[in-house]
PAKOLLO-853641 format. One line per 8 residues: number of its first residue (from 1); their letters; for each residue z, y, x of N, C-alpha, C. Coordinates in Angstrom, 1 decimal, decimal comma. Each point is the difference from the previous one (the first is absolute). Layout:
N
NUM = a = Z:Y:X:Z:Y:X:Z:Y:X | ...
This chain:
224
1 = xxxxxxxx = -57,7:52,5:-47,2:0,5:-0,9:-1,0:1,5:-0,1:0,1 | 0,7:-0,1:-1,1:1,4:-0,1:-0,1:0,4:-1,5:0,1 | 1,1:-0,3:0,7:0,5:-1,4:0,1:0,4:-0,5:-1,3 | -0,1:-1,3:-0,2:0,4:-0,6:-1,3:1,5:0,0:-0,1 | 0,5:0,2:-1,2:1,4:0,1:-0,2:0,7:-1,4:0,2 | 1,2:0,1:0,6:0,7:-1,2:0,3:0,8:-0,5:-1,2 | -0,2:-1,2:-0,4:0,7:-0,6:-1,2:1,4:-0,4:0,4 | 1,0:0,4:-0,8:1,4:-0,4:0,2:0,5:-0,6:-1,2
9 = xxxxxxxx = 1,1:-0,7:0,2:0,6:-0,7:-1,1:0,7:0,9:-1,0 | 0,3:1,3:0,5:0,7:1,0:-0,9:-1,0:0,6:-0,9 | 0,4:0,4:-1,1:-0,8:0,6:-1,0:-0,3:1,5:0,3 | -0,8:0,6:-0,8:-0,3:1,4:0,3:1,2:0,9:-0,1 | 0,1:0,9:1,0:1,2:0,9:0,1:1,2:-0,6:0,6 | 0,0:-1,3:0,4:1,2:-0,6:0,6:-0,1:0,0:1,5 | 1,2:0,2:0,7:0,0:0,0:1,5:-0,1:-1,4:0,5 | -0,6:-0,2:1,1:-0,1:-1,3:0,6:1,0:-0,2:1,1
17 = xxxxxxxx = 0,9:-1,0:-0,1:1,0:-0,3:1,0:-0,6:-0,7:1,1 | 0,2:0,5:1,2:-0,6:-0,7:1,2:0,8:-1,4:0,2 | -0,8:-1,0:0,4:0,6:-1,3:0,3:0,7:0,0:1,3 | 1,2:-0,6:0,1:0,7:-0,1:1,3:-0,8:-0,8:1,0 | 0,0:0,5:1,2:-0,7:-0,7:1,0:0,9:-0,5:1,1 | 1,3:0,3:0,0:0,9:-0,5:1,1:0,1:1,0:1,1 | -0,7:1,1:-0,1:0,0:1,1:1,0:0,3:1,3:-0,7 | 0,5:0,9:0,8:0,3:1,3:-0,5:-0,8:1,1:0,8
25 = xxxxxxxx = -0,5:1,0:-0,6:-0,7:1,0:0,7:0,9:0,9:0,8 | -0,5:0,5:1,1:0,7:0,9:0,9:-0,9:1,2:0,2 | 0,6:1,1:0,5:-0,8:1,2:0,3:-1,1:-0,3:1,0 | -1,1:0,6:-0,2:-1,1:-0,3:0,8:-1,0:-1,0:-0,5 | 0,3:-0,6:-1,2:-0,9:-0,9:-0,6:0,2:-1,5:0,4 | 1,0:-0,4:0,9:0,2:-1,4:0,4:1,0:-0,7:-0,9 | 0,3:-1,2:0,3:1,0:-0,8:-0,8:1,0:-0,7:0,9 | 1,1:-0,3:-0,5:1,1:-0,7:0,8:0,2:-1,4:-0,6
33 = xxxxxxxx = 0,1:-1,0:0,8:0,3:-1,4:-0,4:1,3:-0,1:-0,7 | 0,2:-0,9:-0,9:1,3:-0,1:-0,7:1,1:-0,5:1,0 | 1,3:0,2:-0,2:1,0:-0,4:0,9:0,0:-1,6:0,1 | 0,4:-0,5:1,1:0,0:-1,5:0,2:1,1:-0,6:-0,9 | -0,2:-1,3:-0,3:0,9:-0,7:-0,9:1,3:-0,4:0,9 | 1,1:0,5:-0,5:1,3:-0,2:0,7:0,8:-1,2:-0,5 | -0,6:-0,9:-0,7:0,7:-1,1:-0,5:0,3:-1,0:1,2 | 1,2:-0,7:-0,1:0,4:-0,9:1,1:-1,0:-1,2:0,2
41 = xxxxxxxx = -0,3:-0,4:1,2:-0,9:-1,2:0,2:0,8:-1,3:-0,4 | -0,7:-1,0:-0,2:0,6:-1,3:-0,3:0,8:-0,6:1,1 | 1,1:-0,7:-0,2:0,8:-0,6:1,0:-0,7:-1,1:0,7 | 0,1:-0,1:1,4:-0,6:-1,1:0,7:0,6:-1,3:-0,4 | -0,7:-1,1:0,3:0,6:-1,3:-0,3:1,1:-0,3:0,9 | 1,0:-0,8:-0,5:1,2:-0,4:0,7:-0,2:-1,3:0,8 | -1,1:-0,6:-0,1:-0,2:-1,3:0,7:-1,4:0,1:0,7 | -0,1:-0,7:1,1:-1,2:0,0:0,8:-0,3:-1,4:0,6
49 = xxxxxxxx = -1,2:-0,4:0,0:-0,3:-1,3:0,6:0,0:0,0:1,5 | 0,1:1,2:0,6:-0,1:0,2:1,4:1,4:0,2:0,7 | 1,1:-0,3:-0,7:1,3:0,2:0,6:0,2:-1,1:1,2 | 0,7:0,4:1,0:0,2:-0,9:1,1:0,9:-1,2:-0,4 | -0,1:-1,1:0,7:0,9:-1,2:-0,4:1,5:0,3:0,4 | 0,8:-0,7:-0,7:1,5:0,2:0,2:0,6:-1,3:0,5 | 0,9:0,0:1,0:0,7:-1,2:0,4:1,0:-0,4:-1,0 | 0,0:-1,3:-0,2:1,0:-0,6:-1,0:0,7:-1,2:0,7
57 = xxxxxxxx = 1,1:-0,4:-0,6:0,7:-1,2:0,5:-0,1:-1,1:-1,0 | -0,8:-1,0:0,3:-0,3:-1,1:-0,9:0,7:-1,3:0,5 | 0,4:-0,8:-0,9:0,6:-1,3:0,4:-1,0:-0,9:0,8 | 0,4:-0,5:1,1:-0,9:-0,9:0,8:-0,4:-1,2:-0,8 | -1,2:-0,6:0,3:-0,4:-1,2:-0,8:1,0:-1,2:0,3 | -0,2:-1,0:-0,9:1,0:-1,1:0,1:0,0:-0,7:1,3 | -1,1:-0,3:0,7:0,1:-0,6:1,3:0,8:0,8:1,0 | -0,1:1,3:0,0:0,8:0,8:0,9:1,5:-0,1:-0,3
65 = xxxxxxxx = 0,4:0,1:-1,3:1,4:-0,1:-0,4:0,5:-1,4:0,4 | -0,8:-1,0:-0,2:0,5:-1,4:0,3:0,2:-0,2:1,5 | -1,0:0,6:0,8:0,2:-0,1:1,4:1,3:0,8:0,4 | 0,2:1,1:-0,5:1,2:0,8:0,3:1,3:-0,8:-0,4 | 0,0:-0,7:-1,1:1,1:-0,9:-0,4:0,2:-1,1:1,0 | -1,1:-0,7:0,4:0,2:-1,1:1,0:0,5:0,5:1,3 | -0,5:1,2:0,4:0,6:0,6:1,3:1,5:0,3:-0,2 | 0,4:0,5:-1,1:1,4:0,3:-0,2:0,8:-1,3:0,0
73 = xxxxxxxx = -0,5:-1,1:-0,6:0,7:-1,2:0,1:0,1:-0,6:1,4 | -1,1:0,2:0,8:0,1:-0,4:1,4:1,0:0,8:0,8 | 0,1:1,3:-0,3:1,0:0,8:0,6:1,4:-0,5:-0,3 | 0,2:-0,3:-1,3:1,3:-0,5:-0,4:0,4:-1,3:0,7 | -1,0:-0,9:0,1:0,2:-1,3:0,7:0,3:0,2:1,5 | -0,7:1,0:0,6:0,2:0,3:1,4:1,4:0,6:0,2 | 0,4:0,9:-0,9:1,3:0,7:0,2:1,1:-1,0:-0,2 | -0,1:-0,9:-0,9:1,1:-1,0:-0,2:0,0:-0,9:1,2
81 = xxxxxxxx = -1,2:-0,4:0,6:0,0:-0,8:1,2:0,7:0,7:1,2 | -0,3:1,3:0,1:0,6:0,8:1,1:1,5:0,0:-0,1 | 0,5:0,3:-1,2:1,5:0,1:-0,2:0,6:-1,4:0,2 | -0,6:-1,1:-0,5:0,5:-1,3:0,2:0,0:-0,4:1,5 | -1,1:0,4:0,7:-0,1:-0,3:1,4:1,2:0,6:0,8 | 0,3:1,3:-0,4:1,1:0,6:0,7:1,4:-0,6:-0,4 | 0,1:-0,5:-1,2:1,3:-0,6:-0,4:0,2:-1,3:0,7 | -1,0:-0,8:0,3:0,1:-1,3:0,6:0,0:0,1:1,5
89 = xxxxxxxx = 0,0:1,2:0,6:-0,1:0,2:1,4:1,1:-0,8:0,8 | 1,3:0,1:-0,4:1,0:-0,7:0,7:-0,3:-1,5:0,1 | -0,6:-0,6:-1,0:-0,3:-1,4:0,0:-1,2:-0,4:0,8 | -1,0:1,0:0,0:-1,2:-0,3:0,7:0,0:0,2:1,5 | 0,9:0,9:0,5:0,0:0,2:1,4:0,3:-1,2:0,8 | 1,1:-0,8:-0,3:0,2:-1,2:0,7:-1,1:-1,0:0,0 | -0,7:-0,1:-1,2:-1,1:-0,9:-0,1:-1,2:0,4:0,8 | -0,2:1,3:0,1:-1,1:0,5:0,9:0,4:-0,2:1,4
97 = xxxxxxxx = 1,2:0,2:0,4:0,4:-0,2:1,4:-0,1:-1,5:0,3 | 0,3:-0,9:-0,9:-0,2:-1,5:0,3:-1,5:-0,3:0,2 | -0,8:0,6:-0,8:-1,5:-0,2:0,1:-0,5:0,4:1,4 | 0,5:1,2:0,5:-0,4:0,5:1,3:0,6:-0,9:1,1 | 1,2:-0,5:-0,2:0,7:-0,8:1,0:-0,7:-1,4:0,1 | -0,6:-0,4:-1,1:-0,8:-1,3:0,1:-1,2:0,1:0,9 | -0,5:1,1:0,2:-1,2:0,2:0,8:0,4:0,1:1,5 | 1,1:0,7:0,3:0,5:0,1:1,4:1,6:0,1:-0,1
105 = xxxxxxxx = 0,6:-1,0:0,4:1,5:0,0:-0,1:0,7:0,3:1,3 | -0,7:0,6:1,0:0,6:0,3:1,3:0,7:1,4:0,0 | -0,1:0,8:-1,1:0,6:1,3:0,0:1,4:0,0:-0,5 | 0,7:1,2:0,2:1,3:0,1:-0,6:-0,1:0,3:-1,5 | 1,2:-0,3:-0,6:0,0:0,2:-1,5:-0,3:1,4:-0,4 | 0,5:1,0:0,8:-0,2:1,4:-0,4:-1,5:0,3:0,0 | -0,8:-0,6:0,9:-1,4:0,2:0,0:-0,7:-0,5:-1,3 | 0,4:-1,1:-0,5:-0,5:-0,5:-1,2:0,4:0,8:-1,2
113 = xxxxxxxx = 1,2:0,5:0,0:0,5:0,9:-1,1:-0,9:1,3:0,0 | -0,2:0,6:1,2:-0,8:1,2:0,1:-1,4:-0,3:-0,5 | -0,6:-1,1:0,4:-1,3:-0,3:-0,4:-0,1:-0,2:-1,5 | 1,0:-0,6:-0,6:0,0:-0,3:-1,4:0,0:1,4:-0,8 | 0,8:0,9:0,5:0,1:1,4:-0,6:-1,4:0,7:0,1 | -0,6:-0,2:1,2:-1,3:0,7:0,1:-1,0:-0,6:-0,9 | -0,1:-1,4:-0,2:-0,9:-0,6:-0,9:0,3:0,4:-1,4 | 1,3:0,0:-0,4:0,3:0,4:-1,4:-0,4:1,4:-0,3
121 = xxxxxxxx = 0,3:1,0:0,8:-0,3:1,4:-0,3:-1,5:0,2:0,1 | -0,7:-0,7:0,9:-1,4:0,2:0,1:-0,7:-0,4:-1,3 | 0,4:-1,2:-0,5:-0,5:-0,4:-1,3:0,4:0,9:-1,1 | 1,2:0,5:0,0:0,5:0,9:-1,1:-0,8:1,3:0,0 | -0,3:0,6:1,2:-0,8:1,2:0,1:-1,4:-0,2:-0,5 | -0,6:-1,2:0,4:-1,4:-0,2:-0,4:-0,1:-0,1:-1,5 | 0,9:-0,7:-0,7:0,0:-0,1:-1,5:0,2:1,3:-0,6 | 0,9:0,8:0,5:0,2:1,4:-0,6:-1,2:0,9:0,2
129 = xxxxxxxx = -0,6:-0,1:1,2:-1,1:0,9:0,3:-1,2:-0,3:-0,9 | -0,3:-1,3:-0,2:-1,1:-0,4:-0,8:0,2:0,4:-1,5 | 1,2:-0,1:-0,5:0,4:0,4:-1,3:-0,2:1,5:-0,2 | 0,5:0,8:1,0:-0,1:1,4:-0,1:-1,4:0,5:0,0 | -0,8:-0,7:0,9:-1,5:0,4:0,0:-0,7:-0,3:-1,3 | 0,3:-1,1:-0,6:-0,6:-0,4:-1,3:0,4:1,0:-1,1 | 1,2:0,5:0,0:0,4:1,0:-1,0:-0,8:1,3:0,2 | -0,1:0,4:1,3:-0,7:1,2:0,2:-1,5:-0,1:-0,4
137 = xxxxxxxx = -0,6:-1,2:0,3:-1,4:-0,2:-0,3:-0,2:-0,1:-1,5 | 1,0:-0,5:-0,8:-0,1:0,0:-1,4:-0,1:1,4:-0,6 | 0,8:0,9:0,6:0,0:1,4:-0,5:-1,4:0,6:0,2 | -0,6:-0,3:1,2:-1,4:0,5:0,3:-1,0:-0,7:-0,9 | 0,2:-1,2:-0,4:-0,9:-0,7:-0,9:0,0:0,6:-1,4 | 1,2:0,4:-0,5:0,1:0,6:-1,3:-0,5:1,4:0,0 | -0,2:0,6:1,2:-0,6:1,3:0,2:-1,5:-0,1:0,2 | -0,5:-1,2:0,0:-1,5:-0,2:0,1:-0,5:0,3:1,4
145 = xxxxxxxx = 0,8:-0,3:1,0:-0,5:0,2:1,3:-1,1:-1,1:0,4 | -1,1:0,4:0,6:-1,0:-0,9:0,3:0,4:-0,9:1,2 | -0,4:-1,3:0,0:0,3:-0,9:1,1:1,4:-0,5:0,1 | 0,9:0,3:-1,0:1,4:-0,5:0,0:0,1:-1,5:-0,1 | -1,0:-0,6:-0,8:0,1:-1,4:-0,2:-0,1:-0,8:1,3 | -0,8:0,6:0,9:-0,1:-0,7:1,3:1,3:0,0:0,8 | 0,7:1,1:-0,1:1,3:0,1:0,7:1,0:-0,9:-0,7 | -0,1:-0,1:-1,3:0,9:-0,9:-0,7:-0,3:-1,5:0,4
153 = xxxxxxxx = -1,3:-0,3:0,1:-0,4:-1,3:0,5:0,6:-0,3:1,4 | 0,0:1,0:0,8:0,5:-0,1:1,4:1,4:-0,4:0,0 | 0,8:0,6:-0,9:1,4:-0,3:-0,1:0,2:-1,5:-0,4 | -0,8:-0,4:-0,9:0,1:-1,4:-0,5:-0,4:-1,0:1,2 | -1,0:0,4:0,8:-0,3:-0,9:1,1:1,1:0,0:1,0 | 0,7:1,1:0,2:1,1:0,1:0,9:1,1:-0,9:-0,5 | 0,3:0,0:-1,3:1,0:-0,9:-0,5:-0,4:-1,5:0,2 | -1,3:-0,3:-0,3:-0,4:-1,4:0,1:0,1:-0,5:1,5
161 = xxxxxxxx = -0,2:0,9:0,9:0,0:-0,4:1,4:1,4:0,0:0,6 | 0,8:1,0:-0,3:1,3:0,1:0,6:1,2:-0,7:-0,7 | -0,1:0,0:-1,4:1,1:-0,6:-0,7:0,3:-1,4:0,3 | -1,0:-0,9:0,0:0,4:-1,4:0,3:0,7:-0,2:1,4 | -0,5:0,7:1,0:0,7:0,0:1,3:1,4:0,5:0,0 | 0,1:1,2:-0,7:1,3:0,7:-0,1:1,0:-0,9:-0,7 | -0,5:-0,5:-1,1:1,0:-0,8:-0,9:0,3:-1,3:0,7 | -0,9:-0,6:0,8:0,3:-1,2:0,8:1,1:0,3:1,0
169 = xxxxxxxx = 0,1:1,2:0,5:1,0:0,4:1,0:1,3:0,4:-0,6 | -0,1:0,8:-1,1:1,2:0,7:-0,5:0,5:-0,6:-1,3 | -0,8:-0,7:-0,8:0,5:-0,5:-1,3:0,2:-1,5:0,2 | 1,2:-0,3:0,4:0,3:-1,4:0,2:1,2:-0,5:-0,9 | 0,0:-1,3:-0,1:1,1:-0,6:-0,8:-0,3:0,1:-1,5 | 1,0:-0,3:-0,8:-0,1:0,1:-1,5:-0,2:1,4:-0,5 | 0,7:1,0:0,7:-0,2:1,4:-0,4:-1,4:0,5:0,3 | -0,6:-0,5:0,9:-1,4:0,4:0,4:-1,0:-0,4:-1,1
177 = xxxxxxxx = 0,3:-1,0:-0,8:-1,0:-0,5:-1,0:-0,2:1,1:-1,0 | 1,0:0,6:-0,5:-0,1:1,0:-1,0:-0,8:1,2:0,5 | 0,3:0,4:1,3:-0,7:1,1:0,6:-1,5:-0,3:0,1 | -0,3:-1,2:0,4:-1,4:-0,4:0,1:-0,7:0,2:-1,4 | 0,7:-0,5:-1,0:-0,6:0,1:-1,4:-0,2:1,4:-0,4 | 0,9:0,9:0,3:-0,1:1,4:-0,4:-1,2:0,7:0,7 | -0,1:-0,3:1,3:-1,0:0,7:0,8:-1,4:-0,6:-0,3 | -0,1:-1,3:-0,2:-1,2:-0,6:-0,4:-0,5:0,5:-1,4
185 = xxxxxxxx = 1,0:0,1:-0,9:-0,3:0,6:-1,3:-0,5:1,4:0,1 | 0,6:0,8:0,9:-0,5:1,3:0,2:-1,5:0,0:0,4 | -0,3:-0,9:1,0:-1,4:0,0:0,4:-1,0:-0,4:-1,1 | 0,5:-1,0:-0,9:-0,9:-0,4:-1,1:-0,2:1,2:-1,0 | 1,0:0,7:-0,2:-0,1:1,2:-0,9:-1,0:1,1:0,6 | 0,1:0,2:1,3:-0,9:0,9:0,7:-1,4:-0,4:-0,2 | -0,3:-1,3:0,2:-1,3:-0,6:-0,1:-0,6:0,2:-1,4 | 0,9:-0,2:-1,0:-0,5:0,2:-1,4:-0,3:1,5:-0,3
193 = xxxxxxxx = 0,9:0,8:0,5:-0,2:1,5:-0,2:-1,3:0,4:0,6 | -0,3:-0,5:1,2:-1,3:0,4:0,6:-1,2:-0,5:-0,8 | 0,1:-1,2:-0,5:-1,1:-0,6:-0,7:-0,3:0,8:-1,3 | 1,1:0,4:-0,7:-0,2:0,8:-1,2:-0,5:1,4:0,3 | 0,3:0,5:1,1:-0,4:1,4:0,3:-1,4:0,1:0,4 | -0,7:-1,1:0,2:-1,5:0,1:0,3:-0,8:-0,4:-1,2 | 0,6:-0,1:-1,2:-0,8:-0,1:-1,2:-0,9:1,2:-0,3 | -1,1:-0,1:-0,7:-0,9:1,1:-0,2:0,6:1,3:-0,5
201 = xxxxxxxx = 0,9:-0,1:-1,0:0,6:1,2:-0,6:0,9:0,7:1,0 | 0,7:-0,8:0,8:0,9:0,6:1,0:-0,8:0,7:1,1 | -1,1:-0,6:0,4:-0,9:0,6:1,0:-0,6:1,3:-0,5 | -0,5:0,0:-1,3:-0,5:1,2:-0,6:1,0:1,1:-0,1 | 1,2:-0,4:-0,3:1,1:1,0:-0,1:0,3:0,7:1,3 | 0,0:-0,8:1,1:0,2:0,6:1,3:-1,2:0,9:0,4 | -1,2:-0,5:-0,3:-1,2:0,8:0,4:-0,1:1,3:-0,7 | 0,6:0,1:-1,2:-0,1:1,2:-0,8:0,8:1,2:0,6
209 = xxxxxxxx = 1,0:-0,4:0,7:0,9:1,0:0,7:0,8:0,9:-1,0 | -0,6:0,6:-1,0:0,7:0,9:-0,9:-0,4:-0,3:-1,4 | 0,9:0,2:-1,0:-0,3:-0,1:-1,4:-0,3:1,4:-0,5 | -1,2:0,2:-0,6:-0,4:1,3:-0,5:-0,5:-0,1:-1,4 | 0,0:1,1:-0,7:-0,6:0,1:-1,3:-0,6:1,4:-0,2 | -0,8:0,2:-1,0:-0,7:1,3:-0,2:1,1:1,0:-0,5 | -0,1:1,2:0,5:1,0:1,0:-0,4:-0,3:0,6:-1,4 | 1,0:0,4:-0,7:-0,2:0,7:-1,3:0,8:1,3:0,0
217 = xxxxxxxx = -0,3:0,8:-0,9:0,6:1,3:-0,2:0,9:0,0:-1,3 | 1,2:0,5:0,1:0,8:0,2:-1,1:-0,4:1,2:-0,8 | 0,6:0,2:-1,2:-0,3:1,2:-0,8:0,4:1,3:0,7 | 0,9:-0,1:0,9:0,3:1,3:0,8:-0,8:0,2:1,2 | -1,0:-0,9:0,2:-0,9:0,2:1,1:0,4:-0,6:1,3 | 1,1:-0,8:0,0:0,5:-0,7:1,2:-0,6:-1,3:0,1 | -0,4:-0,4:1,2:-0,6:-1,3:0,3:1,0:-1,0:0,2 | -0,2:-1,2:-0,6:0,9:-1,1:0,3:-0,7:-1,3:0,0
């Protein structure tokens, strides 16, 4: 039996065009796949949610800035007091010598003069040392060092304990009144600075250690 004729869309006597199949014949009866598409792939995104954080410099909260201002004012009061204390030294030395002589008057005058110098310079060094320590601690506080507030409190306790005794010995007469006011004002400012520095926002600022934000990519692919 003969096979049935295959119907085609072409009419009688017309050649039938083979439909393209995406392959081409090769010798031996096989076919070869078409060449790969060489068009450029899409550009990758320029932003990613997984970029590492970036360190930034942000303005400290208000309590921190206020505490810093109060510390600076206390330094100014302490510096003025130190300069004034040095200026009134010639007037203070005889008064200090007289105070020592009132305790024991059996010594020579040179002994009282030497003792007065020792008392004066001892008090002078104490005041300068406390002031220099507080300045150093403020730098550490602004750098968010942990535990600095305790050291700052220790300097205030030192002032409260030593300054009354030191001023009683070395700040005498009418000139000593202004010196007392300056150094007592310094202690009051230090106390206020410490109280402000333990407000919640100031404590959180210290605990954070670093200010960070999410990194972003520029159009050129650089992270910032």
